C-alpha positions as a Markdown table, in Angstrom:
| # | Residue | x | y | z |
|---|---|---|---|---|
| 1 | Unk | 159.8 | -303.0 | -6.1 |
| 2 | Unk | 156.3 | -304.5 | -5.6 |
| 3 | Unk | 153.9 | -304.9 | -8.5 |
| 4 | Unk | 151.6 | -302.0 | -7.7 |
| 5 | Unk | 154.5 | -299.6 | -7.5 |
| 6 | Unk | 155.9 | -300.9 | -10.8 |
| 7 | Unk | 152.5 | -300.6 | -12.5 |
| 8 | Unk | 152.3 | -297.0 | -11.2 |
| 9 | Unk | 155.8 | -296.0 | -12.4 |
| 10 | Unk | 155.8 | -298.0 | -15.6 |
| 11 | Unk | 152.2 | -298.2 | -16.9 |
| 12 | Unk | 151.6 | -300.3 | -19.9 |
| 13 | Unk | 148.5 | -300.1 | -22.1 |
| 14 | Unk | 147.1 | -303.1 | -23.9 |
| 15 | Unk | 147.8 | -303.2 | -27.7 |
| 16 | Unk | 144.7 | -303.2 | -29.9 |
| 17 | Unk | 146.3 | -303.0 | -33.4 |
| 18 | Unk | 147.2 | -305.6 | -36.0 |
| 19 | Unk | 148.9 | -308.4 | -34.1 |
| 20 | Unk | 152.3 | -308.9 | -35.6 |
| 21 | Unk | 155.6 | -309.3 | -33.7 |
| 22 | Unk | 157.1 | -306.1 | -35.1 |
| 23 | Unk | 154.0 | -304.1 | -34.3 |
| 24 | Unk | 154.0 | -305.3 | -30.7 |
| 25 | Unk | 157.7 | -304.4 | -30.4 |
| 26 | Unk | 157.1 | -300.9 | -31.9 |
| 27 | Unk | 154.2 | -300.4 | -29.6 |
| 28 | Unk | 156.3 | -301.2 | -26.6 |
| 29 | Unk | 159.0 | -298.8 | -27.9 |
| 30 | Unk | 156.4 | -296.1 | -28.5 |
| 31 | Unk | 155.0 | -296.4 | -24.9 |
| 32 | Unk | 158.5 | -296.2 | -23.5 |
| 33 | Unk | 159.1 | -293.1 | -25.6 |
| 34 | Unk | 156.0 | -291.4 | -24.3 |
| 35 | Unk | 156.8 | -292.3 | -20.7 |
| 36 | Unk | 160.3 | -291.0 | -20.9 |
| 37 | Unk | 159.2 | -287.8 | -22.7 |
| 38 | Unk | 156.7 | -287.3 | -19.8 |
| 39 | Unk | 159.5 | -287.7 | -17.2 |
| 40 | Unk | 161.8 | -285.2 | -19.1 |
| 41 | Unk | 158.9 | -282.7 | -19.4 |
| 42 | Unk | 158.2 | -283.0 | -15.7 |
| 43 | Unk | 161.9 | -282.5 | -14.8 |
| 44 | Unk | 162.1 | -279.5 | -17.0 |
| 45 | Unk | 158.9 | -278.0 | -15.6 |
| 46 | Unk | 160.3 | -278.6 | -12.1 |
| 47 | Unk | 163.5 | -276.8 | -12.9 |
| 48 | Unk | 165.8 | -279.9 | -12.8 |
| 49 | Unk | 166.6 | -279.7 | -16.5 |
| 50 | Unk | 167.2 | -276.7 | -18.8 |
| 51 | Unk | 164.9 | -276.3 | -21.8 |
| 52 | Unk | 167.8 | -277.0 | -24.1 |
| 53 | Unk | 168.8 | -280.2 | -22.3 |
| 54 | Unk | 165.2 | -281.4 | -22.3 |
| 55 | Unk | 164.9 | -280.7 | -26.0 |
| 56 | Unk | 168.1 | -282.5 | -26.8 |
| 57 | Unk | 167.0 | -285.6 | -24.7 |
| 58 | Unk | 163.6 | -285.7 | -26.4 |
| 59 | Unk | 165.2 | -285.3 | -29.8 |
| 60 | Unk | 167.5 | -288.2 | -29.1 |
| 61 | Unk | 164.6 | -290.4 | -27.9 |
| 62 | Unk | 162.7 | -289.4 | -31.1 |
| 63 | Unk | 165.6 | -290.4 | -33.3 |
| 64 | Unk | 165.8 | -293.8 | -31.4 |
| 65 | Unk | 162.1 | -294.3 | -32.0 |
| 66 | Unk | 162.4 | -293.5 | -35.8 |
| 67 | Unk | 165.4 | -295.9 | -36.0 |
| 68 | Unk | 163.3 | -298.6 | -34.3 |
| 69 | Unk | 160.5 | -298.0 | -36.8 |
| 70 | Unk | 162.9 | -298.3 | -39.7 |
| 71 | Unk | 164.6 | -301.4 | -38.3 |
| 72 | Unk | 161.2 | -303.1 | -37.7 |
| 73 | Unk | 160.1 | -302.1 | -41.3 |
| 74 | Unk | 156.9 | -300.6 | -39.9 |
| 75 | Unk | 154.7 | -298.4 | -42.2 |
| 76 | Unk | 156.6 | -298.9 | -45.4 |
| 77 | Unk | 153.8 | -300.8 | -47.1 |
| 78 | Unk | 151.0 | -298.5 | -45.9 |
| 79 | Unk | 152.7 | -295.4 | -47.4 |
| 80 | Unk | 153.0 | -293.7 | -44.0 |
| 81 | Unk | 155.5 | -291.0 | -43.9 |
| 82 | Unk | 157.5 | -290.0 | -40.8 |
| 83 | Unk | 159.9 | -287.1 | -40.9 |
């Protein structure tokens, strides 16, 4: 796959937050989450996935993102609350 195709399929936005390794890793995880949710939504809209399947897949991705946040110890000191 050439670079322009890869950039189109897997866009990556530059990080502008507090530069710490765990923040950079979480930002990458968050961008991947958003991209995959977009794919799932498009597949569901196009009739390739049922609404229940799409919901389950997004819920699984959300749980993975929350686990990543916990493992990276992000937001605990700022008092941020994720449910």
